[in-house]
C-alpha positions in Angstrom: 126.1 114.3 91.8 126.4 118.0 91.1 123.6 117.9 89.1 121.3 120.8 91.0 118.1 119.4 89.1 118.1 116.2 91.1 116.5 115.7 93.8 118.3 114.6 96.8 117.9 112.8 100.1 117.0 115.0 102.8 117.9 115.0 106.4 116.5 117.0 109.7 119.7 118.1 112.0 119.0 119.0 115.5 122.1 118.1 117.8 120.8 114.9 119.0 122.3 111.4 118.8 119.1 110.3 117.4 119.5 113.1 114.3 122.9 111.7 113.8 122.0 108.1 113.5 119.6 109.5 111.3 122.5 111.1 109.1 124.2 107.9 109.1 121.5 106.1 107.4 120.8 108.7 105.3 124.0 109.0 103.9 124.0 105.2 103.0 120.5 105.7 101.7 121.9 108.5 99.3 125.0 106.2 98.7 122.7 103.3 97.5 120.5 105.6 95.5 123.5 108.0 93.9 121.9 110.8 94.7 123.4 113.3 97.0 122.4 114.3 100.7 121.2 117.8 102.0 121.3 118.4 105.9 119.2 120.9 107.1 118.7 122.6 110.4 116.0 124.7 112.0 116.5 127.3 114.1 113.0 127.9 114.8 111.2 131.2 114.0 113.2 134.7 114.6 110.5 137.0 113.3 108.0 138.7 115.8 105.3 139.0 112.9 107.0 142.9 112.5 106.1 144.3 115.3 108.8 145.4 118.0 111.5 143.1 118.3 111.7 142.1 122.6 114.6 142.7 124.6 117.6 139.9 123.6 115.9 138.7 120.6 118.7 139.8 118.7 121.5 137.5 120.8 118.8 134.9 120.9 118.8 134.8 117.2 122.8 134.9 116.6 122.4 131.7 119.3 120.4 129.8 117.4 122.0 130.6 114.2 125.2 129.3 115.4 123.9 126.3 117.3 122.0 125.8 113.8 125.7 125.6 112.1 127.4 123.8 115.1 124.7 120.9 114.2 125.4 121.0 110.7 129.2 120.6 111.4 128.8 117.6 113.4 126.6 115.9 111.2 128.6 116.5 108.0 131.6 114.6 109.8 129.1 111.8 110.3 127.8 112.0 106.5 131.6 112.4 105.0 132.3 108.8 106.9 129.9 107.3 103.9 129.7 110.0 101.2 132.6 112.3 99.5 132.3 116.1 100.3 131.0 117.3 97.0 127.7 114.9 97.4 127.0 116.4 100.8 125.5 120.1 101.1 124.0 122.2 104.3 121.3 124.4 105.1 120.4 126.6 107.6 116.3 127.3 108.1 115.4 130.2 110.0 112.0 128.3 110.7 110.3 125.8 112.9 111.7 122.2 112.4 108.1 121.1 110.5 107.8 124.2 108.3 111.4 123.9 107.5 110.9 119.8 106.5 108.0 120.4 104.7 109.3 123.0 102.4 112.1 120.9 101.8 110.3 117.8 101.2 108.8 119.2 97.8 112.4 119.1 96.1 113.6 115.7 98.1 113.2 112.0 96.7 113.3 111.0 100.3 113.2 112.6 103.9 114.8 111.1 107.0 115.3 112.1 110.5 115.0 110.6 114.0 112.1 109.5 115.8 113.2 112.3 118.9 115.1 115.1 119.2 116.8 117.3 121.5 115.4 116.3 125.2 113.8 113.2 124.0 113.9 109.9 126.4 114.3 106.7 125.1 110.7 105.7 126.7 108.8 108.5 125.2 106.9 107.9 122.2 107.9 109.4 118.5 108.0 113.0 119.1 105.9 116.0 117.7 108.6 116.8 114.6 108.4 113.1 113.4 105.0 112.8 113.5 104.1 116.8 111.8 106.8 115.9 109.2 105.4 112.4 108.5 101.8 113.9 108.1 102.3 116.8 106.0 105.7 116.1 103.8 105.4 115.8 100.2 107.6 113.0 99.8 108.3 109.1 101.4 109.5 110.0 105.1 111.9 107.4 107.0 111.6 108.2 110.6 114.2 106.6 112.5 113.4 104.4 115.1 114.0 101.1 116.8 117.1 98.6 115.4 117.8 98.1 111.8 118.7 94.5 110.9 120.7 94.3 107.8 119.5 90.8 107.1 116.2 91.3 108.2 113.3 92.1 105.3 111.4 95.1 104.1 108.2 94.6 105.7 104.7 96.2 103.9 100.9 96.1 105.2 98.5 95.3 102.3 94.7 96.3 102.9 93.5 96.1 99.2 92.7 99.9 98.9 93.7 102.2 96.4 95.6 104.2 98.9 97.7 101.9 100.0 99.0 100.7 97.1 101.2 103.3 96.7 102.9 102.3 99.7 103.2 98.4 98.0 104.9 99.8 95.0 107.3 101.6 97.4 108.0 98.5 99.3 108.7 96.7 96.3 111.4 99.3 95.0 113.0 99.9 99.0 113.3 95.7 99.0 115.0 95.9 95.8 117.3 98.9 96.3 118.6 96.7 99.4 118.5 93.3 97.8 116.0 92.2 100.5 112.9 89.9 100.9 109.6 91.4 101.4 107.2 90.4 103.7 103.8 91.1 102.4 101.8 91.3 105.5 97.9 91.1 105.0 95.9 91.7 108.7 91.9 90.7 108.4 89.7 89.6 111.1 86.1 87.9 110.4 84.7 89.2 114.3 81.3 90.8 114.4 79.7 92.7 117.1 76.4 90.2 116.9 77.8 86.9 118.7 74.4 85.5 116.7 75.4 87.3 113.5 79.0 85.6 113.7 77.5 81.6 113.6 76.2 83.0 110.1 79.8 83.8 109.0 81.3 81.3 106.6 84.9 81.5 107.9 86.5 79.5 105.2 84.9 81.9 102.5 86.3 85.0 104.2 89.9 83.8 104.7 89.3 82.7 100.6 88.3 86.2 99.9 91.2 87.7 102.3 93.6 85.7 100.5 92.6 86.8 96.8 92.7 90.7 98.3 96.4 89.9 99.2 97.1 88.2 95.7 95.3 90.8 93.7 97.1 93.4 95.4 100.7 91.9 94.9 100.0 90.7 91.3 100.0 94.4 90.3 103.8 94.9 91.4 105.4 91.3 90.7 105.3 91.8 87.3 107.3 95.1 87.7 109.6 93.5 90.2 110.5 89.7 89.4 113.4 89.8 91.2 112.3 90.9 94.4 111.4 87.6 96.6 108.1 87.9 98.3 106.9 86.4 101.2 103.0 86.6 101.7 101.3 86.5 104.9 98.3 86.5 106.5 97.7 87.1 110.1 93.9 87.5 111.9 94.6 90.8 114.1 94.2 94.0 113.8 96.7 96.0 111.4 98.7 98.2 113.6 99.4 95.1 115.8 100.4 92.8 113.5 103.0 95.3 111.7 104.3 96.7 114.8 104.8 92.4 115.7 106.3 92.0 112.1 108.5 95.2 112.8 110.7 93.4 114.8 114.1 92.0 113.1 113.1 94.0 110.2 115.2 96.1 108.1 112.3 98.4 107.4 108.7 98.8 107.5 106.6 100.8 104.9 103.0 102.0 105.4 100.9 104.1 103.6 99.7 107.7 105.5 96.1 106.2 105.0 94.9 103.0 104.7 91.5 101.5 104.1 88.7 103.4 105.3 90.9 106.4 105.4 89.3 109.8 105.7 90.8 112.5 103.2 90.6 115.3 106.3 92.9 113.1 108.1 96.9 113.8 107.4 98.1 110.6 109.3 96.0 107.2 109.7 95.9 105.2 113.0 98.1 102.5 111.7 100.8 105.1 110.5 100.9 106.4 114.2 101.1 103.8 116.0 104.1 102.0 113.7 105.6 105.6 114.4 104.9 105.6 118.4 105.7 101.4 118.6 107.7 99.7 115.8 111.1 98.3 116.3 112.7 99.6 113.1 112.7 102.0 111.0 109.5 103.2 109.3 108.8 104.6 105.6 105.7 106.3 105.6 104.8 106.8 101.9 102.7 109.7 100.7 99.7 108.1 99.1 100.5 109.7 95.6 104.1 108.4 95.9 105.8 106.5 93.1 108.6 103.9 93.3 111.8 105.7 93.7 
């Protein structure tokens, strides 16, 4: 894999235990896809926008570069447990982490990072770098959190929207890559604010309509991925809560950056954010224009 035109799996490195776990996951993913692995460590912004450098700035910049280089050395040791040396390359990016990873995502097949970096505590939600990168990256992003269950399914939410269809296609591809079943979960509700209006709702007709929505959404992809075992599931609940629950025991949960009702100005929808903060397994955020890899 020495072809520079091949888009690599990119992994963000910051020296934390979460980042090293992400390196191992990314290396295994690169192996499965027969792709190179690119490890990137960001120093943070080292320039001063053209003004006079503050006292000690040069020394801080030197230490930041040295720290990034050491972090990459540790990451390579982990990656070499999975991949040969010629499949691994490294880079130090002199920029903020989210900015650096955004630039890397333009030429990556997949971007992988831990849900929290250095200084993160187990009880905290996903960190700002994970959320910011998932919101702005130009390729699918995997945020490593929770427990990866080797024998578990890939889980994806289905809401019938065109925006979510790309995520469904990515989920099919991920299930095939891993030889895993695909749980296609459609969460729905016929609740209405006015209880008198609720008396007029035909629950059976609503359920049948929601089932048709799920069947139509899956039909778009089952023909293309006939070897993937699909397990359609319907649950009367909120999408975020249902997907978080389904992620327990899963190998991976896939979600679009926005779903039904997504507003163009929002970079990351509420369901995606909920999974990044609360999922029990790694989360793949598919861009709305992603194609199955």
